[in-house]
C-alpha positions, 0 to 999 in steps of 0.5 A, a space after each residue: 500500500 502506498 501510504 504517502 499516496 493515501 496521506 496526500 489524499 487525506 491532506 487534500 481533503 483537509 485543505 478542501 474542508 479548510 480544517 487540518 483534518 482529513 481521513 481515508 479508510 482503505 480496504 485490501 482491494 484499494 477501495 476507499 472512503 474519505 471524510 473530513 472534519 465537519 464539526 462546524 456544521 454537524 457538531 462536536 463529534 463530526 471529526 474526520 475519523 468518525 465521518 469516515 467510519 460512518 462510511 465503512 459499510 461502502 467498502 468490501 471487506 470480510 473483517 474490519 481488521 483488514 482496513 487501514 485508516 489514514 488520517 492527517 492528525 493522530 486520532 483523539 481519544 474519542 476517535 481512537 475509541 470509535 476506531 477500536 469499536 469499528 474493529 479497524 486493524 491499522 491506523 496511520 497518522 501525520 502529525 501527533 496530538 502534542 503537535 496539534 495541541 500547540 494549535 488548539 484544544 486537545 485531550 492529551 491521551 495518545 492513540 496507543 494509550 487508548 488502544 492499550 486498554 482494548 481487547 485487540 491491538 491495532 497497529 498504530 504508526 505516525 509521522 507520515 508526511 508530518 510536516 505537510 500535515 502540520 502545515 495544515 494548521 498554519 493555513 487554517 
């Protein structure tokens, strides 16, 4: 899987939404759903990851563990919990929560800390196109 390709798509979504947040969920066949943050219109829980999870049923997969979620910013505790409840197997993010906290409000609980309390261990990695993702905060 070309992670940088998918992250660039998430970055483009974030730019389109005029927020720093874009997310893509990719299935094993390379099909995907995408979303961005719509909290300004849809309320506090309309984060990019939550909006993408709501579209998961459009993908072709046997087990959610086969899915990868790519997001411009490390998932907050709410989003990471939703990712776990959805059963997604891998999470890849651009910039991390401590970086995002420099630009606004964040709950400082890292994704791996949330996942450590779950019944399964999704793969979590970050830093993909980190500088480009951080620049999304500067332009919004």
